N, C-alpha and C positions, 0 to 999 in steps of 0.2 A: 600312637607304635614308631618306635623308630628300630629299624634294624641295622644291625651295622656290618659293612660290608666290608673288605680288607682295609681294617681297620676306620674304616669313616661311614659315620651314623646318616638315613634314609629313610625321608618320611614318606611311604606310601599312602598314595592318593588313589582310591576306590570311587569313583565319580562316573563319567561318564565319558569321559574318553576313555577309562579304563578296563568300560563296559564291553565300547566299540572295538577298542582294539583286540580285545580276546575274544572277542564273537569273530572277527578275519582271522585269527589265528586256531581257535581251538570252537569254535559254531558247526553249526549243521549244517549242509548243503544236501540238497533235494536236485535231480534228475526232475524235469517238466516237462511235457510232452509239448513239442513245437518251441520250447525256450529254454532248452540246456539247461546246466546247473546253474542252481539258484540257491541263493546264501539267506538261511531263515534264523541263523543269531542262535539262541536258546545256549550261548557259551557257560552260562549260571546256573543250569538246568543239568552241563553235567561237572563243572569243577567244583559245586557246592557238596555234592556228597563225594567229588573223587578228595575233598581236603579231608572229610568227614570221615573220609577209612584210613586215611595218612597217604595219600599214592606222592610221592615225592618228585614227582616231575609235573604233578599240576601245582604242588605248592611251588618249585622253580617258575613255572608261567605267569599265576599271579603275582610271584612279587615281581619279578622283571616288566609286567604290563603293569603293575602298579607305581612302579617308578619310568613309567616314560617321561614327568618332567626332573627329573632329576642331571642336574647339570655338574660332572659328566653322569651320565648313565652307566650303571654299571654294566658288563656283558652278563651273560647269559650264560658261559662258562665261569662270572666271578661269581653267580649266581650259587648254582652247581659247587662251586668251590666252596660256600659257605655251608650248604643241603649240606655235604658231605662230611664236614669240617667234624674231627668226636666228640671236640670243644663246644661244637651246637648242640643246644636243648632241644632235639628236633620233636616233642613234642609240646614242649610250652611256644614253639613257632610257628606249630600247626596252630596250637589255640589261638594266639595273639593274633594270627591275621584275619580266623571267622570272628573273634569278637571286635577287631577293626571294622572286617565287614558287616557286621551289625549297624555297625555306628552310622554308615553312609546311606545316606535318603537313597543313590541309585544303585544300590544292591542291597541293603539290610532287609527286604521284606523276602527275595528269592534266597536267600542267606539266610535267612528266621525259620522258613518253610519247606525247605528240600532234607 
């Protein structure tokens, strides 16, 4: 899958690095007695249903973190502007991102089962 942002095409990468970055940003933290707040990851369990219900904020985050290896990496504001652009087929973008996630070994089970 390719995503065009500011006239440049990018190829998102839904691999383990993507999962780890997403877990840091959208993961779950829990208060553990004696240990304070502890990260528990699980961002995929939150993001996949959000994508399937057309949450544009989740879509922006997923694209941003999937472009971790892009050089130069588009900013979150660039991605938000692309999503806000009336020329963007937003329904197709959601569909394409979910399809691409289902092809990645690191996230395909979460994308398929949630």
